[in-house]
C-alpha beads as a LAMMPS data file, in Angstrom:
LAMMPS data file: protein, C-alpha beads

416 atoms
415 bonds

1 atom types
1 bond types

-500.0 500.0 xlo xhi
-500.0 500.0 ylo yhi
-500.0 500.0 zlo zhi

Masses

1 110.0

Atoms # bond

1 1 1 72.181 348.839 -393.091
2 1 1 68.585 349.581 -393.953
3 1 1 66.485 352.304 -392.364
4 1 1 62.823 353.242 -392.448
5 1 1 61.449 356.684 -393.346
6 1 1 57.988 357.312 -391.922
7 1 1 55.733 360.318 -392.451
8 1 1 53.063 360.202 -389.802
9 1 1 49.543 361.505 -389.452
10 1 1 47.751 358.961 -391.622
11 1 1 45.135 356.676 -389.981
12 1 1 45.676 353.000 -390.848
13 1 1 42.744 351.464 -392.696
14 1 1 42.162 348.149 -394.416
15 1 1 42.798 344.437 -394.001
16 1 1 46.100 342.666 -393.337
17 1 1 47.066 339.018 -392.962
18 1 1 49.161 338.085 -389.953
19 1 1 52.058 335.703 -390.546
20 1 1 53.450 332.787 -388.552
21 1 1 54.703 333.268 -385.018
22 1 1 58.406 334.055 -384.772
23 1 1 58.849 332.426 -381.347
24 1 1 57.061 329.274 -382.491
25 1 1 59.038 328.973 -385.725
26 1 1 62.456 329.283 -384.086
27 1 1 61.465 326.488 -381.632
28 1 1 59.763 324.114 -384.068
29 1 1 62.592 324.354 -386.646
30 1 1 65.241 322.865 -384.293
31 1 1 62.644 320.379 -383.040
32 1 1 62.670 318.989 -386.597
33 1 1 66.024 317.411 -385.704
34 1 1 63.979 314.855 -383.724
35 1 1 61.953 313.722 -386.762
36 1 1 62.599 310.426 -388.506
37 1 1 61.989 311.762 -391.995
38 1 1 61.120 314.914 -393.967
39 1 1 58.730 317.352 -392.320
40 1 1 56.827 320.059 -394.154
41 1 1 55.772 323.322 -392.573
42 1 1 53.265 325.999 -393.482
43 1 1 52.881 329.592 -392.316
44 1 1 56.613 329.973 -391.728
45 1 1 57.496 333.672 -391.347
46 1 1 60.096 335.024 -393.750
47 1 1 62.217 336.773 -391.126
48 1 1 65.913 337.024 -390.380
49 1 1 65.855 334.673 -387.364
50 1 1 64.194 331.910 -389.379
51 1 1 66.717 332.295 -392.209
52 1 1 69.556 332.122 -389.682
53 1 1 68.133 328.937 -388.132
54 1 1 67.813 327.267 -391.515
55 1 1 71.481 328.032 -392.190
56 1 1 72.344 326.440 -388.828
57 1 1 70.425 323.280 -389.736
58 1 1 72.193 323.110 -393.094
59 1 1 75.527 323.346 -391.278
60 1 1 74.489 320.288 -389.260
61 1 1 73.686 318.316 -392.379
62 1 1 69.927 318.796 -392.755
63 1 1 68.367 319.189 -396.172
64 1 1 66.302 322.359 -396.206
65 1 1 64.033 323.522 -398.993
66 1 1 61.976 326.694 -398.992
67 1 1 58.803 326.356 -401.021
68 1 1 56.697 329.117 -402.540
69 1 1 54.961 331.418 -400.105
70 1 1 55.428 330.353 -396.495
71 1 1 56.207 326.677 -397.123
72 1 1 59.284 324.833 -395.844
73 1 1 60.578 321.245 -395.916
74 1 1 63.263 319.959 -393.519
75 1 1 64.804 316.483 -393.860
76 1 1 66.901 315.899 -390.737
77 1 1 68.063 312.344 -391.433
78 1 1 71.619 313.401 -392.296
79 1 1 72.031 315.706 -389.281
80 1 1 75.207 315.132 -387.261
81 1 1 76.056 316.478 -383.763
82 1 1 78.745 318.886 -384.943
83 1 1 79.263 322.337 -383.472
84 1 1 77.298 324.901 -385.495
85 1 1 79.082 328.102 -386.589
86 1 1 79.423 330.612 -383.774
87 1 1 78.611 333.547 -386.047
88 1 1 75.175 332.071 -386.745
89 1 1 74.383 330.913 -383.209
90 1 1 75.231 334.298 -381.704
91 1 1 72.751 336.102 -383.952
92 1 1 69.750 335.025 -381.905
93 1 1 68.575 333.847 -378.538
94 1 1 66.654 330.774 -379.666
95 1 1 69.792 328.948 -380.773
96 1 1 69.833 327.300 -377.332
97 1 1 67.091 324.910 -378.497
98 1 1 69.786 323.028 -380.371
99 1 1 70.957 321.703 -376.993
100 1 1 67.725 319.843 -376.193
101 1 1 67.182 318.571 -379.718
102 1 1 70.738 317.289 -380.256
103 1 1 70.896 315.701 -376.826
104 1 1 67.623 313.839 -377.401
105 1 1 68.836 312.441 -380.704
106 1 1 72.569 311.941 -380.162
107 1 1 73.257 312.292 -376.440
108 1 1 75.745 315.062 -377.094
109 1 1 75.744 318.734 -378.118
110 1 1 78.198 321.616 -378.306
111 1 1 76.665 325.018 -378.951
112 1 1 77.973 328.543 -378.404
113 1 1 76.230 330.693 -375.810
114 1 1 73.245 332.365 -377.473
115 1 1 72.946 335.938 -378.658
116 1 1 69.841 338.013 -379.359
117 1 1 68.557 341.413 -378.252
118 1 1 70.116 343.150 -375.259
119 1 1 67.018 343.573 -373.058
120 1 1 68.578 342.667 -369.720
121 1 1 70.045 339.631 -368.039
122 1 1 68.817 336.437 -369.724
123 1 1 70.408 333.515 -367.903
124 1 1 70.088 329.924 -369.065
125 1 1 70.408 328.426 -365.582
126 1 1 66.906 326.909 -365.704
127 1 1 67.728 325.236 -369.032
128 1 1 70.870 323.707 -367.557
129 1 1 69.082 322.712 -364.343
130 1 1 66.535 320.751 -366.355
131 1 1 69.140 319.101 -368.595
132 1 1 71.241 318.063 -365.607
133 1 1 68.170 316.500 -363.993
134 1 1 67.832 314.331 -367.116
135 1 1 71.383 313.051 -366.617
136 1 1 73.294 315.538 -368.789
137 1 1 76.816 316.642 -367.881
138 1 1 77.329 320.289 -368.818
139 1 1 80.568 322.260 -369.086
140 1 1 80.873 325.864 -370.332
141 1 1 84.290 326.653 -371.784
142 1 1 85.410 329.608 -373.883
143 1 1 81.813 330.606 -374.614
144 1 1 80.834 327.085 -375.663
145 1 1 78.200 324.957 -373.925
146 1 1 79.317 321.300 -374.021
147 1 1 76.633 318.832 -372.986
148 1 1 76.789 315.034 -372.916
149 1 1 74.791 312.115 -371.500
150 1 1 75.539 308.410 -371.759
151 1 1 71.826 307.825 -371.193
152 1 1 69.009 310.310 -370.656
153 1 1 66.564 309.386 -367.927
154 1 1 63.217 310.897 -366.959
155 1 1 63.033 313.278 -364.024
156 1 1 60.805 315.633 -362.103
157 1 1 61.926 319.178 -362.938
158 1 1 60.608 322.184 -361.011
159 1 1 61.451 325.492 -362.675
160 1 1 62.362 328.133 -360.112
161 1 1 61.381 330.788 -362.645
162 1 1 58.727 330.318 -365.300
163 1 1 60.813 330.218 -368.463
164 1 1 59.514 329.614 -371.980
165 1 1 62.946 328.722 -373.328
166 1 1 63.745 326.332 -370.495
167 1 1 60.323 324.658 -370.752
168 1 1 60.760 324.009 -374.485
169 1 1 64.423 322.920 -374.158
170 1 1 63.564 320.382 -371.466
171 1 1 60.620 319.071 -373.525
172 1 1 62.943 318.571 -376.482
173 1 1 65.601 316.757 -374.447
174 1 1 63.038 314.657 -372.558
175 1 1 61.810 313.076 -375.787
176 1 1 65.076 311.084 -375.714
177 1 1 64.872 310.130 -372.038
178 1 1 63.636 306.798 -370.727
179 1 1 60.417 307.211 -368.762
180 1 1 58.051 310.138 -368.176
181 1 1 59.557 313.558 -367.425
182 1 1 57.381 315.988 -365.473
183 1 1 57.998 319.740 -365.729
184 1 1 56.360 321.797 -362.978
185 1 1 55.902 325.584 -363.097
186 1 1 56.160 325.240 -366.851
187 1 1 55.537 328.186 -369.173
188 1 1 52.065 328.250 -370.751
189 1 1 52.759 330.377 -373.834
190 1 1 51.061 329.350 -377.108
191 1 1 54.371 328.469 -378.760
192 1 1 55.059 325.889 -376.024
193 1 1 51.831 324.253 -377.175
194 1 1 52.903 324.541 -380.813
195 1 1 56.172 322.718 -380.121
196 1 1 54.296 320.004 -378.211
197 1 1 51.855 319.592 -381.079
198 1 1 54.737 319.201 -383.532
199 1 1 56.430 316.532 -381.364
200 1 1 53.119 314.674 -381.047
201 1 1 52.704 314.863 -384.829
202 1 1 56.013 312.995 -385.379
203 1 1 55.054 310.265 -382.915
204 1 1 55.866 311.763 -379.533
205 1 1 53.659 312.095 -376.516
206 1 1 53.635 315.436 -374.706
207 1 1 50.734 316.014 -372.353
208 1 1 49.666 319.209 -370.577
209 1 1 51.304 321.834 -372.789
210 1 1 49.563 325.121 -372.125
211 1 1 49.289 324.351 -368.388
212 1 1 51.901 324.686 -365.663
213 1 1 52.529 320.914 -365.535
214 1 1 53.847 319.209 -368.657
215 1 1 54.527 315.460 -368.990
216 1 1 56.863 314.134 -371.691
217 1 1 56.969 310.451 -372.571
218 1 1 60.453 309.675 -373.828
219 1 1 62.122 307.330 -376.316
220 1 1 59.756 308.166 -379.134
221 1 1 59.839 306.412 -382.498
222 1 1 59.831 309.491 -384.711
223 1 1 58.338 309.804 -388.162
224 1 1 57.467 312.569 -390.594
225 1 1 54.680 315.129 -390.377
226 1 1 53.010 318.222 -391.812
227 1 1 52.804 321.144 -389.420
228 1 1 51.426 324.698 -389.623
229 1 1 53.033 327.379 -387.457
230 1 1 50.572 329.286 -385.272
231 1 1 49.858 332.964 -386.030
232 1 1 52.139 335.572 -384.481
233 1 1 50.201 337.380 -381.775
234 1 1 53.008 339.937 -381.292
235 1 1 52.904 340.949 -384.942
236 1 1 49.115 341.067 -384.657
237 1 1 49.344 343.028 -381.404
238 1 1 51.738 345.547 -382.899
239 1 1 49.419 346.144 -385.825
240 1 1 46.421 346.426 -383.492
241 1 1 48.290 348.982 -381.379
242 1 1 49.279 350.907 -384.524
243 1 1 45.657 350.977 -385.681
244 1 1 44.511 352.385 -382.347
245 1 1 47.402 354.847 -382.131
246 1 1 46.716 356.289 -385.591
247 1 1 42.933 356.368 -384.951
248 1 1 42.213 354.077 -387.852
249 1 1 40.321 350.868 -388.574
250 1 1 42.157 347.625 -389.343
251 1 1 41.006 344.050 -389.726
252 1 1 43.636 341.411 -388.964
253 1 1 43.061 338.034 -390.620
254 1 1 44.542 334.611 -389.762
255 1 1 44.829 335.177 -386.010
256 1 1 43.798 333.277 -382.878
257 1 1 41.772 335.872 -380.938
258 1 1 42.231 334.096 -377.594
259 1 1 46.018 334.560 -377.847
260 1 1 45.384 338.309 -378.233
261 1 1 43.079 338.748 -375.239
262 1 1 45.597 340.566 -372.968
263 1 1 46.332 343.098 -375.714
264 1 1 42.692 343.401 -376.744
265 1 1 41.686 344.108 -373.155
266 1 1 44.170 346.962 -372.779
267 1 1 43.203 348.470 -376.151
268 1 1 39.603 348.517 -374.998
269 1 1 40.727 350.295 -371.818
270 1 1 42.409 353.023 -373.847
271 1 1 39.158 353.557 -375.728
272 1 1 39.551 351.488 -378.886
273 1 1 36.915 349.065 -380.149
274 1 1 38.076 345.507 -380.634
275 1 1 35.755 342.990 -382.282
276 1 1 36.556 339.290 -382.502
277 1 1 35.047 336.797 -384.924
278 1 1 36.488 333.401 -385.786
279 1 1 40.010 333.878 -387.109
280 1 1 40.046 337.688 -387.324
281 1 1 39.918 340.765 -385.118
282 1 1 38.839 344.274 -386.064
283 1 1 40.317 347.304 -384.293
284 1 1 39.056 350.835 -384.680
285 1 1 39.532 354.098 -382.847
286 1 1 38.597 357.695 -383.600
287 1 1 39.732 359.526 -380.483
288 1 1 42.650 360.250 -378.254
289 1 1 43.616 357.198 -376.185
290 1 1 43.038 357.158 -372.435
291 1 1 45.837 356.594 -369.932
292 1 1 46.078 353.112 -368.437
293 1 1 48.285 351.021 -366.121
294 1 1 50.061 348.000 -367.596
295 1 1 52.225 345.310 -365.991
296 1 1 53.911 342.697 -368.124
297 1 1 53.558 339.082 -367.019
298 1 1 54.060 335.596 -368.450
299 1 1 51.163 334.328 -370.572
300 1 1 48.262 334.798 -370.159
301 1 1 49.300 338.176 -368.795
302 1 1 50.169 341.211 -370.884
303 1 1 53.152 340.164 -373.066
304 1 1 56.504 341.822 -372.541
305 1 1 57.001 341.802 -376.319
306 1 1 54.036 344.170 -376.736
307 1 1 55.110 346.522 -373.978
308 1 1 57.326 348.773 -376.094
309 1 1 54.829 349.332 -378.938
310 1 1 52.124 349.992 -376.305
311 1 1 54.393 352.594 -374.667
312 1 1 54.473 354.451 -377.983
313 1 1 50.648 354.502 -378.113
314 1 1 50.420 355.798 -374.535
315 1 1 52.789 358.683 -375.381
316 1 1 49.773 360.615 -376.723
317 1 1 47.225 359.372 -374.210
318 1 1 44.993 361.681 -372.151
319 1 1 46.520 361.467 -368.698
320 1 1 49.431 359.677 -367.038
321 1 1 50.089 356.004 -367.737
322 1 1 52.184 353.552 -365.744
323 1 1 53.971 350.707 -367.522
324 1 1 55.694 348.175 -365.279
325 1 1 58.097 345.718 -366.883
326 1 1 58.335 342.630 -364.659
327 1 1 59.966 340.254 -367.171
328 1 1 63.107 341.917 -368.597
329 1 1 64.834 344.728 -366.685
330 1 1 66.455 346.223 -369.794
331 1 1 63.318 346.781 -371.824
332 1 1 63.061 350.562 -371.569
333 1 1 65.970 351.443 -373.818
334 1 1 63.531 352.792 -376.390
335 1 1 62.419 355.525 -373.978
336 1 1 65.379 357.800 -374.756
337 1 1 64.570 357.533 -378.457
338 1 1 60.897 358.302 -377.869
339 1 1 61.938 361.435 -375.957
340 1 1 63.519 362.717 -379.163
341 1 1 60.004 362.717 -380.616
342 1 1 58.458 364.687 -377.744
343 1 1 57.395 361.952 -375.385
344 1 1 57.248 362.942 -371.715
345 1 1 58.385 359.808 -369.915
346 1 1 60.642 358.916 -367.053
347 1 1 61.736 355.538 -365.771
348 1 1 61.816 354.730 -362.078
349 1 1 63.153 351.221 -361.474
350 1 1 61.060 348.898 -363.601
351 1 1 58.225 351.372 -364.182
352 1 1 57.879 353.961 -366.952
353 1 1 55.703 356.953 -366.070
354 1 1 54.268 358.429 -369.254
355 1 1 52.584 361.813 -369.306
356 1 1 50.546 361.916 -372.490
357 1 1 51.175 364.805 -374.863
358 1 1 48.980 366.234 -377.599
359 1 1 51.340 365.300 -380.421
360 1 1 54.681 363.730 -381.278
361 1 1 57.076 365.167 -383.843
362 1 1 59.277 363.317 -386.311
363 1 1 62.941 362.822 -385.449
364 1 1 66.012 360.754 -386.277
365 1 1 65.963 357.708 -383.976
366 1 1 67.659 354.333 -383.627
367 1 1 66.202 350.940 -382.725
368 1 1 68.063 349.263 -379.871
369 1 1 66.284 345.887 -380.092
370 1 1 63.504 344.127 -381.974
371 1 1 60.424 345.411 -380.125
372 1 1 61.980 348.828 -379.506
373 1 1 62.171 349.155 -383.296
374 1 1 58.480 348.316 -383.543
375 1 1 57.721 350.962 -380.912
376 1 1 59.552 353.594 -382.969
377 1 1 57.586 352.594 -386.050
378 1 1 54.295 353.076 -384.124
379 1 1 55.509 356.444 -382.865
380 1 1 56.557 357.462 -386.369
381 1 1 53.112 356.627 -387.715
382 1 1 51.582 359.002 -385.152
383 1 1 54.137 361.826 -385.263
384 1 1 53.911 364.999 -387.309
385 1 1 56.563 365.195 -390.019
386 1 1 59.243 362.691 -390.934
387 1 1 60.813 360.076 -388.697
388 1 1 63.986 358.258 -389.751
389 1 1 64.503 354.953 -387.939
390 1 1 67.997 353.423 -388.019
391 1 1 68.821 349.878 -386.905
392 1 1 65.878 348.404 -388.709
393 1 1 67.729 345.086 -388.984
394 1 1 66.410 344.436 -385.474
395 1 1 62.839 344.742 -386.713
396 1 1 63.545 342.384 -389.623
397 1 1 64.511 339.694 -387.088
398 1 1 60.912 339.339 -385.984
399 1 1 58.519 341.072 -388.387
400 1 1 57.913 339.885 -391.939
401 1 1 57.928 342.873 -394.274
402 1 1 56.364 345.172 -391.669
403 1 1 56.841 348.218 -393.879
404 1 1 55.049 346.517 -396.798
405 1 1 52.102 345.509 -394.597
406 1 1 51.804 349.023 -393.166
407 1 1 51.998 350.564 -396.628
408 1 1 49.105 348.302 -397.642
409 1 1 47.114 349.902 -394.797
410 1 1 47.807 353.418 -396.063
411 1 1 50.953 354.326 -394.122
412 1 1 53.550 356.585 -395.706
413 1 1 56.587 354.420 -395.015
414 1 1 59.533 353.396 -397.148
415 1 1 62.768 351.478 -396.739
416 1 1 66.176 352.871 -397.737

Bonds

1 1 1 2
2 1 2 3
3 1 3 4
4 1 4 5
5 1 5 6
6 1 6 7
7 1 7 8
8 1 8 9
9 1 9 10
10 1 10 11
11 1 11 12
12 1 12 13
13 1 13 14
14 1 14 15
15 1 15 16
16 1 16 17
17 1 17 18
18 1 18 19
19 1 19 20
20 1 20 21
21 1 21 22
22 1 22 23
23 1 23 24
24 1 24 25
25 1 25 26
26 1 26 27
27 1 27 28
28 1 28 29
29 1 29 30
30 1 30 31
31 1 31 32
32 1 32 33
33 1 33 34
34 1 34 35
35 1 35 36
36 1 36 37
37 1 37 38
38 1 38 39
39 1 39 40
40 1 40 41
41 1 41 42
42 1 42 43
43 1 43 44
44 1 44 45
45 1 45 46
46 1 46 47
47 1 47 48
48 1 48 49
49 1 49 50
50 1 50 51
51 1 51 52
52 1 52 53
53 1 53 54
54 1 54 55
55 1 55 56
56 1 56 57
57 1 57 58
58 1 58 59
59 1 59 60
60 1 60 61
61 1 61 62
62 1 62 63
63 1 63 64
64 1 64 65
65 1 65 66
66 1 66 67
67 1 67 68
68 1 68 69
69 1 69 70
70 1 70 71
71 1 71 72
72 1 72 73
73 1 73 74
74 1 74 75
75 1 75 76
76 1 76 77
77 1 77 78
78 1 78 79
79 1 79 80
80 1 80 81
81 1 81 82
82 1 82 83
83 1 83 84
84 1 84 85
85 1 85 86
86 1 86 87
87 1 87 88
88 1 88 89
89 1 89 90
90 1 90 91
91 1 91 92
92 1 92 93
93 1 93 94
94 1 94 95
95 1 95 96
96 1 96 97
97 1 97 98
98 1 98 99
99 1 99 100
100 1 100 101
101 1 101 102
102 1 102 103
103 1 103 104
104 1 104 105
105 1 105 106
106 1 106 107
107 1 107 108
108 1 108 109
109 1 109 110
110 1 110 111
111 1 111 112
112 1 112 113
113 1 113 114
114 1 114 115
115 1 115 116
116 1 116 117
117 1 117 118
118 1 118 119
119 1 119 120
120 1 120 121
121 1 121 122
122 1 122 123
123 1 123 124
124 1 124 125
125 1 125 126
126 1 126 127
127 1 127 128
128 1 128 129
129 1 129 130
130 1 130 131
131 1 131 132
132 1 132 133
133 1 133 134
134 1 134 135
135 1 135 136
136 1 136 137
137 1 137 138
138 1 138 139
139 1 139 140
140 1 140 141
141 1 141 142
142 1 142 143
143 1 143 144
144 1 144 145
145 1 145 146
146 1 146 147
147 1 147 148
148 1 148 149
149 1 149 150
150 1 150 151
151 1 151 152
152 1 152 153
153 1 153 154
154 1 154 155
155 1 155 156
156 1 156 157
157 1 157 158
158 1 158 159
159 1 159 160
160 1 160 161
161 1 161 162
162 1 162 163
163 1 163 164
164 1 164 165
165 1 165 166
166 1 166 167
167 1 167 168
168 1 168 169
169 1 169 170
170 1 170 171
171 1 171 172
172 1 172 173
173 1 173 174
174 1 174 175
175 1 175 176
176 1 176 177
177 1 177 178
178 1 178 179
179 1 179 180
180 1 180 181
181 1 181 182
182 1 182 183
183 1 183 184
184 1 184 185
185 1 185 186
186 1 186 187
187 1 187 188
188 1 188 189
189 1 189 190
190 1 190 191
191 1 191 192
192 1 192 193
193 1 193 194
194 1 194 195
195 1 195 196
196 1 196 197
197 1 197 198
198 1 198 199
199 1 199 200
200 1 200 201
201 1 201 202
202 1 202 203
203 1 203 204
204 1 204 205
205 1 205 206
206 1 206 207
207 1 207 208
208 1 208 209
209 1 209 210
210 1 210 211
211 1 211 212
212 1 212 213
213 1 213 214
214 1 214 215
215 1 215 216
216 1 216 217
217 1 217 218
218 1 218 219
219 1 219 220
220 1 220 221
221 1 221 222
222 1 222 223
223 1 223 224
224 1 224 225
225 1 225 226
226 1 226 227
227 1 227 228
228 1 228 229
229 1 229 230
230 1 230 231
231 1 231 232
232 1 232 233
233 1 233 234
234 1 234 235
235 1 235 236
236 1 236 237
237 1 237 238
238 1 238 239
239 1 239 240
240 1 240 241
241 1 241 242
242 1 242 243
243 1 243 244
244 1 244 245
245 1 245 246
246 1 246 247
247 1 247 248
248 1 248 249
249 1 249 250
250 1 250 251
251 1 251 252
252 1 252 253
253 1 253 254
254 1 254 255
255 1 255 256
256 1 256 257
257 1 257 258
258 1 258 259
259 1 259 260
260 1 260 261
261 1 261 262
262 1 262 263
263 1 263 264
264 1 264 265
265 1 265 266
266 1 266 267
267 1 267 268
268 1 268 269
269 1 269 270
270 1 270 271
271 1 271 272
272 1 272 273
273 1 273 274
274 1 274 275
275 1 275 276
276 1 276 277
277 1 277 278
278 1 278 279
279 1 279 280
280 1 280 281
281 1 281 282
282 1 282 283
283 1 283 284
284 1 284 285
285 1 285 286
286 1 286 287
287 1 287 288
288 1 288 289
289 1 289 290
290 1 290 291
291 1 291 292
292 1 292 293
293 1 293 294
294 1 294 295
295 1 295 296
296 1 296 297
297 1 297 298
298 1 298 299
299 1 299 300
300 1 300 301
301 1 301 302
302 1 302 303
303 1 303 304
304 1 304 305
305 1 305 306
306 1 306 307
307 1 307 308
308 1 308 309
309 1 309 310
310 1 310 311
311 1 311 312
312 1 312 313
313 1 313 314
314 1 314 315
315 1 315 316
316 1 316 317
317 1 317 318
318 1 318 319
319 1 319 320
320 1 320 321
321 1 321 322
322 1 322 323
323 1 323 324
324 1 324 325
325 1 325 326
326 1 326 327
327 1 327 328
328 1 328 329
329 1 329 330
330 1 330 331
331 1 331 332
332 1 332 333
333 1 333 334
334 1 334 335
335 1 335 336
336 1 336 337
337 1 337 338
338 1 338 339
339 1 339 340
340 1 340 341
341 1 341 342
342 1 342 343
343 1 343 344
344 1 344 345
345 1 345 346
346 1 346 347
347 1 347 348
348 1 348 349
349 1 349 350
350 1 350 351
351 1 351 352
352 1 352 353
353 1 353 354
354 1 354 355
355 1 355 356
356 1 356 357
357 1 357 358
358 1 358 359
359 1 359 360
360 1 360 361
361 1 361 362
362 1 362 363
363 1 363 364
364 1 364 365
365 1 365 366
366 1 366 367
367 1 367 368
368 1 368 369
369 1 369 370
370 1 370 371
371 1 371 372
372 1 372 373
373 1 373 374
374 1 374 375
375 1 375 376
376 1 376 377
377 1 377 378
378 1 378 379
379 1 379 380
380 1 380 381
381 1 381 382
382 1 382 383
383 1 383 384
384 1 384 385
385 1 385 386
386 1 386 387
387 1 387 388
388 1 388 389
389 1 389 390
390 1 390 391
391 1 391 392
392 1 392 393
393 1 393 394
394 1 394 395
395 1 395 396
396 1 396 397
397 1 397 398
398 1 398 399
399 1 399 400
400 1 400 401
401 1 401 402
402 1 402 403
403 1 403 404
404 1 404 405
405 1 405 406
406 1 406 407
407 1 407 408
408 1 408 409
409 1 409 410
410 1 410 411
411 1 411 412
412 1 412 413
413 1 413 414
414 1 414 415
415 1 415 416
């Protein structure tokens, strides 16, 4: 297992290019099953979850070719509705998108219950509710989700809880249903829009993605397409937070500034300067951050995936910060590791109360999930002395060569 060694105290300075969005890539890749011919993709992040998904598609019969840089070609014409290997499916949460895609194309799917980071209870009841409304019979046996429909039909689906995964899964399945499916209380995240854009590019008709009401016209006649994955605002947000925490100046290229507005707003509150221009943002800070209050919410609120790195920044803020996690109840596991570095923080229910300290000190810590690992990296960049971060395989699931990008900005960080 790899680990990262970080020597803190160096302000980040320079320019970095942000890669493709993890959460978009792991939704668009299974959506390629719906295509009628080869599809090419650009800006695909080279991360562990993407590599796992490509292995899953190969196991189903797809032809997959990685091109130079961030290019990818998927030919799904030979895909068959076989059960993908459990050991691959259980590596990540997004494997549940196979249900919607396989049902739309074949009317049947059998997929193991998904894995992913342990950040609290993550039920799939809204996914199954939507699929059942489309006429799918679902049985869960021995950890396997078995789904089947003689004929998919359009339906009105109201999501009791706004769920990104359920919204995308229902969109995928509804492309194979007769009629127009309406999803109310749909998630509005940018990667929902990216999936809809991909489906429309292969001949589908998804209307309203990015709003809370999405309409899907079914029984598409799919073709091929060329699609570029949207930039990853969580990678961008993590780097922005790291720039502010280390009191540096970083320009992030190839981003969509509007997707970053919730993070930009909070960074301005802590005293950083954030400038936006076209497809880049510039973050700079030269003083101790100010304490703020944060509450995570579905998009366009402050993203839960940026909460943990932001907690690391607030560890050295002037004053007491409150961070309320309203999305995942198990997303404060990094707190105990931050305490090893001198952070004064306590958790009461779903709120972390952070008393800012003058400095953090390096320590031996362990990542407990993907974004917790990113938080420890941010803390290590700020801390005096050396920080050793174990469990870095979590970080590799969602960040493309994070250590390399940080080293390019002047960080003293190496992988062992």
